[in-house]
N, C-alpha and C positions, 0 to 999 in steps of 0.2 A: 498283634505285636508289628512293629515298623522302625524302619531307621531311615536316614536321611543318607543319600549319595551324591556327591557332586565331582567324581572322578571323572575327567575328559575320556572320551572314547571316541573310536573311528566309525563312523556310520556307514552302510552300504551306498552305493551307488545305484542310481535310478536302473541302471543294468541290471544290477542283480535283484532288485526287486521286481523287474519284469521276468527275470530267470524263474524266479520261485511263482510268480503269478500265472505265467504261461504255461509252466510244468505241472500246476495243481489243475488250471483247466483243460490240459490234455487230459490227465488223470480224471478228470470227472465227465470230460467229453466220450472216453470210452467204459466208464463205470454207468454212465446214464442212456448211453445209446443201448443198451439192452433192453432197457425197458420202455425206450421209445420205438424198438423192432421187435416189442414182445408178440405182436401178432405175427409177424412174419417167422420169427424165431420157431413159434409154439405149431406153426405148419408143416414146419421141414425136421425138427429135430425132437418133437414130442408124437407118441402114437396118439391117433385119432380112435376116441369112442364116444363117451357120452358128448353131444353138443356142447362145446364150452369148455370141455375139460382139458383138452390141450391146451388152451390161453391161461385158464386156472392154474395147471401145472408152471407153465413157464413164469406167470406172475409169481408163483411160490419160490420159483428158482430167482429168482430176481430178489425176493424177499431173503433167501437164504444169502446171498451176497451181503443184504445190510447185516444180516443174522452174524456175519462173519467180521463185522466192523470191530467189535469191541476185541475180537481176540487180537486182532492187530493193532488196535488202539493200545492193548495192555504191553503187547512185546515191543513193538516200534516206539510205544511213548517211552515206557523205562528204559530201552536203550538212548533213545533221543536226548534223556537226563544224563544218561551216565558216558555215552560217547562222543555226542554232541549233534545240532541239529543237522549239519551239513551232509554228515555219513549216511544218517539215517534217510534222510530224505530221498539222497541217492538210491537206496536199498528199496522203498517203497517204488520209487520210479519204475526201476528195472523190472521188479515184480507185476505191475501194472502192464508193462510193456509184454511180458512175456502170456500173459491171459489174453490180452487182447488178439496177438497171432495165433493162439491157441484156439482162440474162438471163432477166427477169421478161418482156420484150417479145418477145422472138425468136419468128418463126412455126415451127411444127412443120417435121418431113423431108416430111411430105405434102402441105403447103404451098408451098414455097419450095425443095425437094429438097435438093440438096448444101450450098445456102448455109446452111443449119439447123446442122448439125454445124460448118462453118466458124465462125459466129458464135459458138456456143458455146465452141469451143477460143479464140477470140479475147477474150472476154469473161472465160473463166476464166484465160488468162496475165495480162489485167489484175489480176484479183481475185489472183494470184501475185504481181504486182509490189507491190500495195498492202500485203499483208500482210506481205512480207518488207520492205519499206522499213519497216513501224512499227514493228517490232522493236526496232531498236535504239536511235531516238530518247525511244523511250516507255520502255525499261529506262534507259537511260541520265537520263531526267529522273526517274524514280523512286530510283535509287541516289544522284543529286546533292541530292535533296530532303529526303532520310530521315538522321536522326541516327544516326550509327554504331553504338550500340546497338539500333536497331529495323531496321537496314539489311536485315537478312537477311529479316524479314517482307514490308517494303514491297517489294523486290525481287520476291517470291513473288508479290505483287500481279499481275504482269505476266503469270504462268502462270494464276492463278485466273480472270482476266478470260476468257482464253483458254476455260478448262473452263466460265465463265458463260455464255459464247457457245454452247457446247456443249449446254449445259441447257437453254438457250434455245431451240436448235433442236429438240431431242427434244421438249420442250413441245409447239411449233406443230406438229411432226411427228406426234405421238399426238393432238392434236385434230384435225387436218384427218384423220388416217386414221381417226377415230370417227365424223366426222359426215359424210363422202363416200364412195362405193363406189369399188373400185378403177379402175374406169374413169373416175371423175371426178377420182380421185387423178391419173392419167397425164395427163389432158388438161389440167387448169389448177390443181390442188390444190398442186402443187410450185411454180408461177410466185405464188399465194399467200404462200408462205414466201417469196420472194425480195421479192416485195413489200412484206411488214411491213418487214423490213430498209431496204428504200430508203426507205418512209415516215419512218423514227425520224432518218434521216440528217441532216436540217437541225436538229433540236433538238440533237442530239449535236456537230453541227458548232459550232454555237451556243456550247455549254459549252467546247469546245476551245479556240475563241478567247478566251477570259478567262483562259486559262493564265499564268504568269508563265514567264519563260525563266530557265533554270538554267544556260545555256552559260558563262555569264561568273561564275558564281557563286565564291567560293573553295572547295576543298576542306576539309573538316573530318577530324579524328579522329587518332590516334596515329601513323599508318602510312600515309601518302598515298600511292599509287603514281606516279611521273612517268614511268618507262621501262617498255618492255614485256619481262616474261620469257618467251620462247620457250618454253621449257621447260614452265614452268607452264601457257601457254595450250594448248599441245597436250594436256598430263594433263587439265585442264578439259575440252577438247573431248572427249577418250575419255568422260567422265562426262556431258556433253551427248549426245553420241550413244547412251549408255546407256539415258536416259531419254524421249529423243524416240522411239526405236525401240520403247520401251514404250507410249509414247503413240499410235504411230501402231498397234500392235497393239489397243489398246483401242478406238480410234476404228472400227477395221475389223471390230470384233465385232457392230456392226449388222449388215453385208452378208452376214457369216458365218453370223451365226443365221438368219437370214432367207431367206439360198440354200442354206446344206447340212443345217442342223438343222431347216428347214421351221417353224421358230418362227413365229406370226403375227406380220405387221407390228406392230400395236400392242403386242404384247409385247417387239417389238424395239424400240421406241420407249421404253417403260417401261426395258428394260435400259439405253440409251444415256443416260437420265436418271440412273438409279442411278448407274452410273459415272461419269457428269460430277460428282453431288454427292458421292460418294466421295472423286473427285480433288481437289474444291475442300476438303474437309477435310483430306485428307493434304497438300495443299500449304500450308495454314494452320499444321499441325501442325508441318512440317517447317520453315518459315521461323522459327515461335517457338522449336523446340528449337537449331535453328542458333544463334539469336542468345544462348542461355542455355548450351547444353553444347559446342558445336564443331560445324564444319560437316563435319570429315572423321569425326569419331567418330560421328555421326548416319548419315551417308551409309554408311558402312561396315557399321555393325550391321544397318540396313535392306536393304541389299543383299545380304549373306552369306543373311539369314533369304530371301530372294524366291529368290535362288538356289539355296536347298534344297527350298524347297516350290512351285515355280511349276508345276513339270510335273505333278506328283502331284495338286495344287490343280486345274490345268485338266482334267486327265482326268476327274476327279470331276464336275466342274461340265457336262461334256459327256455324261456318261453316259446321261443319261434323254433327253437332247435337249429338256429344258423349263426355261422361264423359273426354275424353283423352287431348280434348283439352280445353274444357269448366273450368274444375278443375283449371288447372294453368292459363290461363287467370284471373278467380274470384280471385284468390290467389293474383296475381300480383294488378289487379285494388283495391282490399282492404287493401292488406299491404301499398300503397302509401296515403289511405285513413284515414287508421287507426293511421300511423305515423302524419299526420297532426290533426287527432282528439284528441290524447293525449293532445298535445302542446295548440290546441285551446281550449280545456277544461278546462285545468290548469289556463289559461290565465284568460277565463272566471270566475273562482272560485275566482280568487285573485283580482279582480277589485271589490270583494263584499264588505263589511263593515261587521264584525262580526255579531252585533247585528240583523243584516237582511239577513245574510247569507243562510239559509235554506231555507227561503220563497224566495229569489232574484232566488238563482240556481234552486230549485225545480220547480218555477214557470216558469221562463221562458225557463228552459229546456223540461219542462210538456208542455208548449203552442207548441213548435216546434216539439216534438214528435209525439203530437196529430195530426198537418198537414202533417208531412213527414210521418211517419209510418201509420195512419190511412187512408191517401187517396191515397199516392202514388202505392200499390198495386191495389187498385180499378180502376184506372187511366191509368196504364199501362196493366191491363186485358182487359181494355173496349177498348185500343188504339189498341191493336194487335190484339182483335177480329174484331175489323172493320177494320182497314187497312192490316193487315196481316205482319206490319214491325216489325219482330224480333229483330231490333238493339234499339227499344225503351229505354232499360234499359241501353245502353249505352250514348244514350241522357242524359239521368238522370244524371250518372257518372260525364259526363263534366258538367253540370248543376252545382252539388256539387263541385267540383272541381275549378269552376270560382268564387263560392261564397266564399270560403276559399282564394281564390287569393286576393278578394276585401277586404275581412278581413284583411289579413296580410298587405296589401297595405295603408290602412285606419289606420292601429295600429299606435299610437305613442310610441313606444318602444326603450329602450337602449340595448346595445350590451350584458351584462351580464346576466347571466341566472336564478339567485335567486329570491326569494318574492322580489317587489318592484324593481327590475332589468330588468327582461325579461318578465315581465307581460304588459298589458294594463294598459297605463297610460298615 
């Protein structure tokens, strides 16, 4: 069911958009730093037993953070639809800052014993609640602030912000790994990374306090959604699953490269930075193309290409166990995935009615994130350790592409790109 709205409204300024994006990037810098420093955290905060057990426990703790995201999405998504986008974004941001400080200051296992991993798990769960709770209100703010002809690009900024956080985390990791010895990196280097994120929280919090509220603004555009189409929502979730699976594999490549390919840690950070930079380009390109060509066409074309070339491209990338081949292979894989991701996410947001948007987007996204980012690293690590098959991430990329193909094929969409024309409907 749809209605047409033509009421004038006040659009947020570029500074307000920047406040949303910078705050979101900082949240994901803190959240994803845990994964990038998993090897160092495992040596300091978890007991050493069977070889590899500390790393596996740390990866499971990282997964617990993703597992908490649906709870955060439910809690803060519902609050975002009831109280407003702005206060909810402030609450999740404060919670993320608290968890970053806690992780930076938790004593080691050698100092406080079992309380060290308990504290790490607790703060990781708080990170998960904050990150999961922020997605719905932030995405709703961006969608409701954007003119229809630019909505795909501006919705994609939510995903771009996450990748900026990854890029920043990789840059910090590279600098720390270059300046510190491995022993120093284990002892306090990873704490510096969390401390940097915590130190920036007050400034970003102040920027978010200046945001205008969008909850009560009237929707505009030729085809405003007022009732949820369950079929369209499920189809869109299939696409979300595809691009989040690809993202989970992409974020896992740092651990994969340094653990199984024995690539130096500094090169691992370079790999992660190159991947994040490529994803930013892909998301912006996908958002731009989706607004001009149409969501379905862009997603289907790039997903089919990815399904065909992902496995041979990944096999080529790992053939020499070197950054020179793995980096361009990963960049191309993630470029295809993120072009599809931008249009799949925009379509997912567009099929949600405004009065339930923060909850429906946050909960759907949070559940899929918990499943993909929470289980993928552990499953791939266990599979590779058991079989020695280093091509396992390549298989996961193919599955991700096929899910995007299925979603695009099941989409009932028209050719025009703007809200209500290129959406799932």
